[in-house]
N, C-alpha and C positions, 0 to 999 in steps of 0.2 A: 211528178209525172214519171212514167216508166221509160226505160231505155228503149229507143226505137230499133236498136241493132241487136237482134238475138244472135248470139255467137256460141259456137261450141266451146267447151272448156279447153283451155290450151294446156297441153302437156305432152310428154313423150310416150310413144307406144313401142314397146319391145316385146312382141308376143306373136305366136304362130297365127297364121291366117285362120279365121273362124269359118265354119261352114256357112254357106249363104242361104240354105233352106230350099234351093232349087238348083238344077243342073244348068250351068251357064252355057249359052250358045257360043259359037266362034266369035261373035261380036260382043258377047256379054261375059267375057272371060275375066277371071280375077287373077291378077298376078301375085305370086307369093312373096316377092320381096321388093324393097325400094331399090331403084336402079343405082343410085349413088349412096353408098353407105352400108349396104347389105343388111340393114335392119328390117325385120318383117313387121308388118302392120296388120291390125285387125280391120279388114274392109267391111263396110256396113251393108253393101248391096253389090250385085253384079254391075260392072261398068260397061256401058254400051258405047264401045269404040272399036274400030278395026285397026287402029294405029297403035303399034307397040310403043312408039315414041311418046304418044299422048298418054298412054296408060302409065308408062314409067314416070313421066313428069307429074301426073296426077298423084301417084303414090308418094313421090318425093314431097309434093306440096302438102299432102295430108299429114305426112310425118312431121314436116316443119311446123304446120299448124298445131299439131298435138304437142310439139315441143316448145310452144310459145314463141315462135319465130315468124310472125305474120308477114314480114317483108320478104323473107325467103319463100314462104308459102305462096305469096302473090306472084313472085317471079316464076315459080314452077307451074302454077295454074295458067299463067299467061302463055308459057311455052307449050303446055298441053293444048291450049286453045289454038295456038299457032299451028300445031301439028294436025289438029282435028277441030276446025271451027264449029262443028256440029256436036261436039262432046258436051252434052247438057250438064253432066255432073262437074265438069271442070269449071263451068260458069258458076255453078252453086258454090264450089270451093272458093272461087274468087270473091263471091259475095260474103261468105262468112268470115273472110279475113279482111274486110274493107276497113279503111280508116277514115271514111267520110260517108255521108248519106248518099252522095252521088255515086261513089264507087261501090256502094251496096246495091242500090236500086237498079242500076243499069245491068249488071251481071245477073241479078235475080230475074229481071224481066226477060233477058235472053234465055236463061235456063228454062223459064216457063214456056217460051216459044218452042224450044227444042224438046220439051218433055214428051211430046207425043211419040217421038221416035225412040224413047228410052224404055228401060224395063219398068215393070209396075212398081218395084221397090224404089227405083230412082225417082219416079214420078211422085210417089208418096213423100219422099224426103224433100223434094223441091216444093211441093204443095204445102207441106207442113211449115216450111220457112215462110212461104207467102202468107199463110194464115196468121203467123206471128206478126208479120209486118202490117197486116190489115186489122190488128187488134182483135182478132177472132181467136182468143186463147182456147176456148172450148173446142173449136174446130181443129186447132193445132194439136190438142191432146187426142182427139178422135183419130186424126190421120196418123199420129205417132203410134197409137195403139194398133192400127191396121198394119203399120210397118212391122211391129213386133210380132203380130200374128203371122205375117208373111215370112219374116226372118227370125224365128224364135231362138236360133242358135247364134245370132250376131250380137255381141256385146255392144257394138256401136249403135244398133237399133234400140237397144234397151236404154242406152245413155241419152239418145234423142228423146225418148219418152220421159226420162227422168227430168230433163231440162224443161220439157213442156209442162209437166206436173208442177214443177217449181214456179213457173210463170203463173200458174193458176192459184198459187198459194198453198198447194197441198204438199207441204214440205216433208211430212213423214212418209207419204206415198213416194215422193221423189227419192228419198233416202233408201227406201226398200228397193226401188227399181235400180238405183245405182249399185246397190249391194249385189243384186242379181247379175248386173253386168260384170262386176268383179268376180263373182263366183264362176261365171262362164269362162272368164279368162283372167286368172289371178295376177297376170302381169300387165293388165290393161290400165295404164296409168290414168287416163281421163276419168275413169270411174272414181278413183281415189281423190282426184282434184275436185270433182263434183261434190263428193262427200265432205272433204275438208272445208271447202267454201261454204257449204250448207251449214255446217256446225259453227262456223265463224259468224255468219251473217243472219241466219234464219232461226226463228224460234221453234222449239226450245234450243238455245245455243249450248254447245258443249265443247269447250276449248281443249279438253283432254282428248276427246275423239278427233277433233280437228288436227291436233298435233300428231296423233297416231297415223292418220291418213296422209298428211303431208310428209311425214318421215318415211312412209312407204314409197312416196314419189321419189324422195332422195335416194332411197335404197335401190329402186329400179332404174333411176336415171341420174347417177351421181356426177356425171360430167356435163349435165345440161344446166345452164344458168337459171332457167325457169324453175328448177327444183328448189334452188336456194331462195329465189324470189318468193315462192309460195311458202316456204318455211319461215321467211322473214315476216310474212303476213300473220302467221300464227303467233309469233313473238309479239307483234304489235297488238294483236287482240288481247294478249295476256299482260300488256303493259310492260313488256320486257324490251324497252326501246334500244338499249345498248346492244342486246343480242340481235335484234332486228337489223340494226345498222351493220353489224358484222356479217350477217347472212347476205344482205344486199351487196356488201363489198365483195364477198366471195362470188356472188353471181356476176358482178362486173368483171372480176378477174378471169372467170371462165369464158366470158365473151366480151372482150374489150371493145368490140365494134357495136355493141347494143346499148342504147341509151336508157332503156327501161329500168335496169337496176339502179342507175344513178338518180333517176327521178324518184324512185321509191325511197332511196336514202335521203333525198331532199325532203320528202314528206316527214321522215323521222326527225330530221334536223329542225323542221318547222315546229314540231310538237315539243322538242327539247329547248326551243328558244335560241337555237344556234342560227340566227338569221342569215349571216353572211355565208356560213357553210351551206345552208339550204340553197341560197341563190347560186352559189358556185356549182353545186350538184346539178341544179336545173340547167344552168348554162352549159355544163359539160354534156348533159343528156341531149340538149338541143343540137349541139355541134355534131352529134353522132346520128341524128335522126333524119328521116325523110321530111320534106316540107310540111305535109299535113300534120305529122306527129310533132314536129318542131313547134308549130303554132299552139298545139294543145299543151305541150310542156311549158310554153310561155305563159299560158293562163295559170298553171300551178305556181309558177314563179311569182306572179303578181299577188297570189293569195298570201305569200309570206308577209306582206305588209298588213294584211288583215289580222293574222296571228300576232303581229308586232303591235297592233292597236292603232293602225293608221289606215283606215278604210279609204280615205281620200287619195292616198298614194296608190293604193291598189287600183282604184277606178282610173286614175290617170294612166297607169301602166297598161291597163286593159284597153282603154280607148286608143292609146298609142299603138298597141298590138293590132287592134282591129283596123286602124288606118294603114298599118304597114303590110297587111296581108297581101294587098295587090302587088306589092314589090317582092314577094317571097317566092314567086314561081310555084305557087300551090295549084295543083290540078283542080281542086274543088274549093276555091276561096270562100264561097258563100257559107259553107258549113263552119269553117274556122271563125269567120266573123260572127256568126250566130252564137257560137259557143262563148266567145269573149263577151258579147253583149248580154247573154244570159247571166253571166257572172256580175257584170256591171249593174244590171237591173236588180238582181237579188241583193247585192250589197247595199245599193242605194235605197231600196225599199225597206230593208231591215233597219238601216241606220237613220232613216228620216230625211234623206236627200231626195225629196220627191220629184223635183224638177229634173234631176239627173236620171232618176228611174224612168220618168215619162219619156224623156228623150231617147233613152236606150230602148225602151219598148217600142217606140215609134220606128226607130231604125230597124230593129229586128223584125217588126211586123212586115215591112216592105220586103226584106230578104226572105222571110219565111214563105210569104205568099208567092214570090217568084219561084222559090224552090218547089212549092206544092204544084205550081203550074207545070214545072218541068217533070216532076214525078208522074203527075197526070191521073192519079187514082182518087176516087171519091173518099176512100177510107183514109188515105194519108191527109187529104185536105181537111177532113173533119178532125183528125187527131191534132193537126196544127192549129185549127180554130179553137179547139178545146184548150190547148196549152196557152194560147194567147188570153183566153177568157180567164183561166186560172191565175195567170200572172196579174192581169188587171184586177181580179178580185182580191188578191193578196195586197196589192198596192192600195186599193180602196179601203180595206180594213185598216191598214197602217195609218192612212190619212184620217181615219175616224169617220169615213163615209160608210157607215155600217149597213144602211139600207141598200146602197149600191153594191156592197160586197156580197150580201145575201142574194141579190138579184143575179150577180155574176155566177155564184155557185149554182143557182137554179138553171141558169143558161148553160153552164157546163154540163149538167146532168142531162139536159135536153139534147145537147149535141152528141154525147156519147151513148145515148139510149140504144142505138142500133147495135152497139158492140156486144159480141158474145163473150163477155168477160165479167165475172161476178165481182171483180175488184175495180171496175171501171170508175166508180164514184169516189174513190179514195181522195183524190185531189179536191173535189168539191167539198168533202167533209173537212179537209184541212182549212179551206177558206172560211167555212162556217165556224169551225173551232176557234180560229184566231179572232174572228169577229166577236164571238162570245167571250173569249179570254180578255180582250181589250175593253170589254164592258163590265168586267168583274163578274160575269156569269160563269163561275167556275164549274158548276155542275154541268151546265150546258156544254162548256168547253171540253170537259172530260168525256161526255157522251160522244161528241163528234171526233175527238182525237182518237178514241178507241176504234173508230171506223176508218182511220187512215192507215197507210202502209206501216206495219209494225217495225220494219227495218229502216224506216226513215228517221235518222237520229235528230234532225232538225225538228220534226214533229214530236219526237219523244221528249226532247228538252222542254217544249212548250206544254206537253202533257204533264210533265213534272211540275211546271209552274202552276198549272191548273189544279193538280192535286194539293200543292202547297196552299193555294188560295182557298181550297175547299176544306182545309184543316186535316187532310190525310197526309201527315208529315212523314210517316214511315214509307208509304208508297212513293212519295216525292223524293225522299232521300235515296231510295233504291235506284230510281231512274236517273237522278243526277249522277250517281256513281257510275252507272252504265255509260252515260254520255261522256263523262270525263275520261273514262278508260277506253273509249271507242277507237281512237287513233287511226282512222282512215279518212283520207283527205277529200273533201269537196267543199264548195263554197258555203253551204249551210253549216257544216261543222266548223269551218273557220270562224263563222260569226258567233257561235254559241259556246265554243269549247272553254274559253276563259270564264264565262259565266257559270258553267257547270263545275269547273274546278273550284271556283270561289265558293260555290254552294256546299261543297263537301269538306271545306276546311274547318 
């Protein structure tokens, strides 16, 4: 399933203010510099506010967001809203730096309410984000293209379009658009971050180009922890785990109040088999983080046991975390519980602990439907229903209930049929692919896995198994090598990494 939270690429911006493509009015004035820090930022559109204080905090928040400091960003956007409650773009900024579904959906809804009084460009920016949330990726691209037409000299507008194109799976177009943003403003770091991440995760991947772009980030922002965090990601992609650990350590030294670099180093230690060091890193990261982020880092800590070969211990830790969320003073506890239960269900489904998986899915179903009721949109409700059906289908396939699994895949496709997203059926194809694979229908499995998300390493591992079963050993070996060298943490990778490593020995 796709991430529900479309966010702007986090990095620092140290560049002169770009032209906005129209003359700002007194209330749509663009300020040339950040109030605290004297760094100039590339603004994407005129800002509709008459409050100098709100404008200054907005620009501080935008700079912090670009620098990979979402907690600082949220603080400044909240102060901007306090100074001008009707500042639509400040609510948008709060949304893109959210650390929970609730803290995303509420500010986005408020931004939509206030958009009528904002500039046309601001309205397009907010509406594009809403389209992404509504699974209308084609609409997201269309509105982003309109934003670029309106603001052709704004690198920020081009970056918004690049991100929308990537959501559509048009990675080469997205790269060309991000390059355009960098050409407009050669010091606009978010463009290099977009490109670096694209070359790491999207096909065709190119780690050399990824490193070039992330080193440009370090060059432009040498004192920001996020620069070394991003460089560490490139090292991980290249299998240079010791260098990645050093880079994350440098990031932690630059900002000792930020838990993110430590949790990144925890991932590396998980891959290296340094179990206790990994847990210590996650513990230290949690101590430095806000409650919502702390719960997320707790989930990564539990995955250490999966890498260690003890999925039962991971499930026990995740269930304990889910139960403890109510005592953690978390503003949005439901999101934290759902995340933990997602991991429980995935681990239990994959490893054959079907009663545990069913219990976790039942618990999360109640929470998800409560959440959908609070969000209140038909599009979100459908996306959550589809996600539940997908998970039920994967469980049915693992249980050997193949007819039920296929029925769930078909049900999934019926639910998402209204979505304007050509990639909307990827998860249904994953259910059908697994169903075929488990019945030794290797050619059928290959056919369906080729229609899943090509960046999904869990699916890629199973595609390799299907190729192996079909006698295409060379293709299988290539994919097993890719999976073994992936080195980015999520529950699916924790479950299949050891298998991939064994296959290439």
